[in-house]
C-alpha positions in Angstrom: 35.0 110.6 172.7 34.5 110.8 169.0 38.0 112.3 168.6 39.5 109.2 170.2 37.2 106.6 168.7 37.7 107.5 165.0 41.5 107.2 165.0 41.2 104.0 167.0 38.7 102.6 164.4 41.1 103.6 161.6 44.0 101.9 163.3 42.0 98.7 163.9 40.7 98.6 160.4 44.2 99.1 158.9 45.6 96.4 161.2 42.9 94.0 160.0 43.6 94.8 156.4 47.4 94.4 156.9 46.9 91.1 158.7 44.9 89.8 155.7 47.3 91.0 153.0 50.5 90.1 154.9 51.9 86.9 153.3 49.4 87.0 150.4 50.1 87.4 146.7 49.6 91.1 147.1 52.1 91.5 150.0 54.8 93.5 148.1 57.2 93.9 151.0 60.3 91.9 150.7 60.4 92.1 146.9 63.6 93.3 145.4 61.9 95.9 143.3 60.1 97.5 146.3 63.0 99.1 148.2 60.6 100.8 150.6 59.6 97.4 152.1 56.1 98.9 152.6 53.2 96.6 151.8 50.6 99.2 150.7 52.8 101.8 148.9 52.8 100.0 145.6 49.1 100.9 145.2 48.4 103.5 147.9 50.2 106.5 149.4 49.1 108.9 152.1 50.9 111.8 150.4 50.9 113.0 146.8 48.3 110.5 145.6 46.9 110.5 142.1 43.6 112.2 142.9 42.4 111.7 139.3 41.8 108.0 140.0 38.2 108.0 141.3 37.8 104.3 142.0 40.5 103.9 144.7 41.6 106.0 147.6 45.1 107.5 147.6 46.2 105.8 144.4 49.9 105.5 143.9 50.4 103.2 140.8 50.6 104.1 137.2 47.3 103.3 135.4 47.3 101.3 132.2 46.3 102.9 129.0 46.1 99.6 127.1 43.3 98.8 124.7 42.0 95.2 125.1 40.5 92.5 123.0 37.5 91.7 125.1 35.4 88.6 125.8 32.5 88.1 123.5 30.0 85.3 122.9 26.8 85.0 120.8 24.9 83.7 123.8 26.0 86.5 126.2 23.3 89.1 127.0 25.5 91.6 128.7 26.9 94.6 126.9 30.6 94.8 127.3 33.2 97.4 126.5 36.7 98.3 127.5 37.5 97.5 131.1 37.3 100.5 133.4 36.7 101.4 137.0 38.4 99.2 139.6 39.1 96.6 137.0 41.4 99.0 135.1 43.4 99.4 138.4 43.8 95.6 138.6 44.9 95.5 135.0 47.5 98.2 135.7 49.7 95.3 136.9 48.0 92.3 135.4 48.0 93.2 131.7 51.8 93.3 131.7 52.0 96.7 130.0 52.8 98.6 133.2 55.7 97.5 135.5 55.0 96.4 139.0 57.4 99.0 140.3 55.8 101.9 138.4 54.6 103.6 141.5 55.2 106.9 143.4 55.9 108.6 140.1 58.7 106.3 139.1 58.8 104.3 135.8 59.5 100.7 136.7 61.2 97.9 134.9 59.8 94.7 136.6 56.7 93.4 134.8 54.4 90.7 136.1 54.9 87.3 134.6 53.6 83.8 134.4 49.9 83.0 134.9 49.2 86.3 136.5 50.0 88.2 133.3 46.6 88.3 131.6 48.0 90.4 128.7 45.7 92.6 126.6 43.7 89.7 125.0 40.9 89.1 127.5 38.9 86.8 125.2 39.7 83.8 127.4 38.8 85.5 130.7 35.5 86.2 132.4 33.9 89.4 131.1 34.3 92.5 133.3 33.1 96.1 133.6 29.5 95.4 132.5 26.2 96.1 134.1 24.7 93.1 136.0 21.2 93.9 137.1 17.7 92.5 137.3 17.1 93.2 133.6 20.2 91.3 132.5 19.3 88.4 134.8 15.8 88.3 133.3 16.9 88.4 129.7 19.7 85.9 130.2 17.6 83.3 132.1 20.6 81.6 133.7 21.8 84.4 136.0 20.6 85.0 139.5 18.8 88.3 140.2 21.6 90.3 141.9 19.0 92.5 143.7 17.6 89.5 145.6 20.0 86.5 145.3 22.3 86.1 148.3 26.1 86.4 147.9 27.1 84.2 150.7 28.8 87.2 152.3 25.9 88.5 154.3 23.7 90.3 151.8 22.8 90.3 148.1 25.0 89.9 145.1 24.3 93.6 144.3 25.3 94.8 147.7 28.3 92.6 148.3 29.9 91.8 144.9 29.0 94.6 142.4 30.4 98.1 142.1 27.6 100.5 141.0 25.7 97.5 139.6 28.7 96.5 137.5 30.7 93.3 137.7 34.4 94.0 138.0 37.6 92.0 138.8 37.0 92.7 142.5 33.5 91.1 142.4 35.3 87.8 142.6 38.8 88.7 143.8 39.5 90.5 147.0 42.8 92.5 146.5 43.3 92.8 150.2 42.6 89.1 150.9 40.2 89.7 153.8 38.6 86.3 153.2 42.0 84.5 153.2 41.2 82.4 150.1 43.4 80.9 147.4 43.7 83.3 144.4 42.4 86.1 146.6 38.8 84.9 146.0 36.0 86.5 148.0 34.6 83.0 148.8 36.0 79.6 148.5 35.3 78.1 145.0 35.1 74.5 146.2 32.4 72.8 144.0 32.3 76.0 141.9 30.5 77.8 144.8 31.6 81.2 143.7 30.6 80.7 140.1 27.2 79.3 141.1 26.6 82.4 143.2 25.6 84.2 140.0 25.3 81.4 137.4 22.2 79.3 137.9 23.2 76.3 135.8 
């Protein structure tokens, strides 16, 4: 029974993920620069994946080596550094230094553009790749305690939104669009609902 059930669950899970990503901003099929017409291959591959990338399974896209000017504020309590982890994978397209079609070992030529190109100056963007824990919430005074505050997704902020207790791009944005929200948000931000999940202003 297990031999039948596991492949079935993998197929169902993959079908759900494909259904969510199909037609979203991250549906890369039908793009002139993706001759394979496969949705997932720009980021993931079942064969010859880059196993040095620890934060994503079966990684297939060139990873950025850019150095960023990061967000800072005299009132911010968090300690920030260069983006890393899953955020660096996002920036491998969204900083504009690596071509969208740089996958599968190929060097691409088509870079992201418009409002989706964040560049390497992140001073105007929400800080990422920092530890968000009870200690930070306590010292800040205007952040919800991630260990106890609910995320709106079924559990706490810590369980649902953070990656090893760190806030990353994917804390707010779901690259696979499972929640079917505008801008690939994990929850609808009507009335700043997503912002107010963590910020108690």
